[in-house]
N, C-alpha and C positions, 0 to 999 in steps of 0.2 A: 489572354486573347484566344488561346487554343480552345478553352472551354466554350467561348462564345461561338466559334465555328462548329464545334461538335453539336451544341444546342441548336444552331441554325439548321444543320443538316438533319438532325433528328426531327425537328419541327417540319421541315419540308417533306420528309418521308411520312410523317404522321398525316400530313395534309393529303398526300397522294393515297394513303391507305384508306382515307374516307371517301373512296370513289362512289359514284352513283350506283344505285341499285341496278341489278340486271333488268333487261327487258324480257318479260315472260308472258306466256299464254298457257292456260291450263285447260285440259279437255278430259272428259270422262271416256275412257277407252282402255284397251289392253295395251300394256307396255310394248309387246312385240309388234303389234299393229302400228303403233306410232313410230317405232324405230324403223320399220319397213318403209313407211311413208316418208320419213325424214331422209333415209338413205336414197330413196327414189327421187325426192325433190332436189337433193344435192346433185345427183347424177343428171337430172333434167336441166339443171342450170349449167351443165357442161363442165362440172367440177369433179375432181378426183379427191377422195378422202386420203389425206396423208397418214393420219393415225387415228385410232380409236382408243380412247383411254377409258377403261372400265373402272372408274373411280369408286363406285359403290362396292364392287367386288374386292378391290384393294383395301378399302377401309374396313370391310367386314373381316377379311382374311387376317388383317394385322391388328384388329381391335384389342385382343388380349395382350399382344406384344407391347403395345404402347399405353396400356392401362385404361383403355376405353371400356365403357360399359353399355353404351347406347348404340343400337342399330340405327344408323342415320338414314339409310335408303333401302328400299326393297330392291331398287335398281337405279343406277346412275351412270351415265355414259357421256363422254365428251367427244365430239367429232371435230377434228382439226383439218383444215384445208385452206387453200389460197386460190385466188383468181388472178391470173397473170394480168389481165386487162385492168381490173379494179386496183390491184396492188400497184401497178405502174402509175395509174392516175393519181392515187393518193400519195405515193412516194415522190412523184415528180413535183407535186405541190409542196411537200415537206419530207425530205429524206428521213426525218426522225419518226415518221409514221411506220417505219420498219418495226418499231416496238410492238405494234399491234398484230403482226403477222406471225404465225398463221391465225386465221380467223377460226372461231370456235362456236359451235352450237351444242348445248347440252340438253339432255332429256333425262328426267328423273321421276321416280315414284317414291313417296315416303310411306313408312309402315303405318303411320297414323291416318293416312288418307288413301287406302287401297283403291285403285281404279282411277285416281286423279293423277293424270300425267302432265307434268310441266315441261315445256320446251322453251328454251331461252338462249340469250346471248348477252355478252357484255354490253354495257352502254359505252358508246364512243363519243368523243368530243365533237362539237359542232364544227362545221367547215368541211374540209376535204373528206374527212372520215364519214361524213353522211352518206357517201357512196357505198361504203361497206355496210352501214346500217341498212340502207335500202336493199342491198343484195341479200343480207341475212334475213331481213324481215320478209322478203318475198319467198325465200326458201321455207321459212317457218310457216308462213301463211298457207303455202301449198301443202305442207306436211299435215297441217291440222284442218284443212278445208272440209273434210268429210265428217267432222265430229261436231 
């Protein structure tokens, strides 16, 4: 019976791992310009960035240490932040929406597509989390509006 439960948990995790593709938009621009516009759009929404994760730098710095051979990104950064108002709204609807906080927007450039900057976010489930999707989509739209 124990094997059955282990298999059920693994199957549930595997299903969760097959999450939707992220929501993205790509523009032709300089990475620094898009990053500036993204940071400005986040601030314009009245939000404060909690952390900036330089994922591209970390992956490049540790590439040889983990047996990597490919440069995945020219640049890749993830901005993490929350909105007290939106977080309260979605968590009052379902306290388990805590799992989605903080919210994140990523910006990246790949070495095989220089000058093509992708800005995106996770896909969130329908229902109360649509408020987060709307917030993030507005920030992304403002950030790429000039391109």
